[in-house]
Structure formats: C-alpha cells, structure tokens
LODO-266201 format. One line per 2 residues: number of its first residue (from 1); their letters; for each residue x, y, z of C-alpha. Coordinates in Angstrom, 2 decimals, padded with zeros to 5 digits. Layout:
<kolfis>
NUM> A> X Y Z; ...
</kolfis>
This chain:
<kolfis>
1> MK> 050.36 085.53 084.37; 053.74 083.90 084.80
3> RL> 055.53 083.84 088.15; 059.13 085.00 088.30
5> NL> 061.43 082.29 089.65; 063.82 083.99 092.08
7> TP> 065.48 080.79 093.31; 068.57 080.92 091.01
9> AL> 069.14 084.61 091.72; 068.79 084.02 095.46
11> II> 071.24 081.10 095.38; 073.80 083.13 093.41
13> SL> 073.46 086.12 095.73; 073.88 084.00 098.86
15> SL> 076.86 082.18 097.32; 078.61 085.46 096.52
17> LF> 077.94 086.74 100.02; 079.27 083.51 101.54
19> FT> 082.46 083.41 099.46; 083.32 087.06 099.91
21> SC> 082.77 086.93 103.67; 084.94 083.81 104.03
23> EK> 088.02 085.59 102.73; 090.49 085.68 105.60
25> EK> 091.85 089.00 106.74; 095.62 089.22 106.59
27> PL> 097.41 089.11 109.95; 098.97 092.30 111.32
29> SE> 102.45 090.82 110.74; 101.77 090.94 106.97
31> LI> 099.84 094.21 106.90; 102.65 096.25 108.46
33> IG> 105.29 095.16 105.93; 106.26 098.07 103.69
35> KW> 107.34 101.68 103.81; 105.24 104.14 105.81
37> EG> 105.48 107.92 105.72; 104.43 109.81 108.84
39> EY> 101.45 112.11 108.34; 101.04 113.43 111.85
41> VT> 101.95 112.78 115.45; 099.58 113.31 118.33
43> RV> 101.12 114.07 121.72; 098.83 113.51 124.67
45> VY> 099.91 115.00 127.99; 098.75 113.68 131.37
47> EN> 099.37 115.26 134.75; 098.67 112.97 137.70
49> NE> 097.00 110.60 135.22; 094.53 113.29 134.06
51> LT> 094.46 114.43 130.46; 095.74 118.02 130.27
53> AE> 096.56 118.50 126.58; 096.36 116.85 123.19
55> IK> 098.51 118.34 120.44; 098.41 117.18 116.82
57> QY> 101.41 118.08 114.68; 101.33 117.48 110.94
59> LK> 104.59 116.22 109.52; 106.39 117.25 106.35
61> TD> 107.35 114.67 103.76; 110.34 112.66 105.02
63> DV> 110.09 114.06 108.58; 109.35 110.55 109.83
65> AL> 109.29 107.32 107.84; 109.27 103.71 108.88
67> EL> 110.12 100.76 106.66; 109.45 097.25 107.92
69> VQ> 110.88 094.33 105.95; 109.55 090.80 106.30
71> SG> 112.97 089.56 107.44; 112.57 091.44 110.74
73> TG> 114.75 094.38 109.81; 113.76 097.97 109.28
75> IY> 114.77 101.56 108.67; 113.51 104.48 110.76
77> TQ> 113.99 107.86 109.11; 113.77 111.05 111.10
79> SG> 114.58 114.46 109.57; 116.51 112.82 106.72
81> DD> 118.67 110.57 108.92; 118.28 106.79 108.56
83> FL> 118.57 104.40 111.49; 118.67 100.62 111.01
85> FS> 116.99 098.30 113.50; 115.58 094.83 114.02
87> WS> 111.98 094.19 114.97; 109.65 091.47 116.17
89> LN> 105.90 091.47 116.61; 104.01 089.83 119.47
91> GN> 100.29 090.51 119.13; 100.09 094.29 118.73
93> SL> 103.44 094.93 120.46; 106.24 095.78 118.06
95> AI> 109.67 095.44 119.69; 112.31 097.68 118.10
97> IG> 115.88 096.54 118.76; 118.95 098.62 117.98
99> LS> 117.31 102.01 117.56; 118.40 103.02 121.05
101> QE> 120.30 101.36 123.88; 117.09 099.81 125.16
103> TI> 114.47 097.80 123.31; 111.61 100.09 122.39
105> VW> 108.10 098.67 122.43; 105.41 100.29 120.33
107> NV> 101.75 099.41 120.18; 100.87 099.05 116.48
109> EM> 097.55 098.79 114.73; 096.00 099.31 111.35
111> NG> 093.39 102.05 111.23; 091.86 101.55 107.80
113> DK> 094.80 101.94 105.42; 096.92 103.81 107.99
115> LV> 099.59 102.38 110.27; 099.40 103.77 113.80
117> WS> 102.17 103.22 116.32; 102.24 104.62 119.81
119> YD> 104.20 104.54 123.02; 103.99 105.99 126.53
121> ET> 106.69 107.92 128.33; 107.05 109.40 131.81
123> DP> 108.89 112.68 132.26; 112.22 111.80 133.96
125> ED> 112.34 115.14 135.77; 108.70 115.29 136.85
127> TT> 107.06 111.91 137.39; 103.60 113.51 137.69
129> LS> 103.81 114.16 133.92; 103.40 111.41 131.35
131> YK> 103.00 111.45 127.60; 101.52 109.28 124.90
133> FI> 102.94 109.70 121.40; 100.76 108.45 118.55
135> FT> 102.21 108.38 115.02; 099.89 107.96 112.04
137> AK> 101.46 107.02 108.71; 100.38 106.24 105.16
139> RV> 101.84 103.51 102.98; 104.22 104.80 100.32
141> N> 104.97 101.48 098.57
</kolfis>
C-alpha cells in the first residue's frame, strides 16, 4: 500500500495562508474616501449621564450624504442642500472645517462596509441633558 505524500499540499496551504494574512489593511484615511449615503441615525439621550432613550431613525435617500475627497475637501448634503467643507483626520477624529462657525469634530470608524460618524452634544438650555448622534452610511461610489 502506497503512502500519500501530504508535504507539497501542506506547504502550499501554509504559503497561501501566510500570503493572504500578510496583506496590509488600508488605513482609515483611505477607507473613508468616497461618497456615503446615510442609512440611519441613532440618537442616544442621557440625563445626568444616565442613558434614558435610544432612538433609531431610518433616513430616506438623499436625506443625508457625505462625500470625502482625498484632497481634504468634502460635501455634506442634508435634505437636498449641499454644504462644502474641508476636513482632516487625526486617528479616528475627523475635523470638519467650514460647515459651521466652529470646527466640528466627529469620531469616525468603519463598521464592516459601513461608515459610522458620531458626535456628542450637551443641551444648551438644560445641561443635565446630553446627546450622542451616530450616523451610519453606506458607500454609493
């Protein structure tokens, strides 16, 4: 009875595993480039730092869109109106310049193939209330 020689198959399998696992993941600065269409926004409400509500609102097509261009410019679309801005990324903090009078800082991350950006806000009339807004978007180009 002949013995099956598994050495070549084992070497090929290990080589494929090695080469596919060595592929570098793209940095966030490259992954976020493109046009993103908002799917839903989650609003989390805190009162005295305790979670009191979490509301998920699904968005219609073109309700919210975000386009980030590699040159550091972008377009934010809300309800059909376009707003131009500049942006820079430091770690997971995306600084948005020119969208309002102040620089806006969003936390951004990739969640699978979705772009998620979020920010916190305190109610100016009632400082015991704070909010976290979490936008989830899909790539459209």
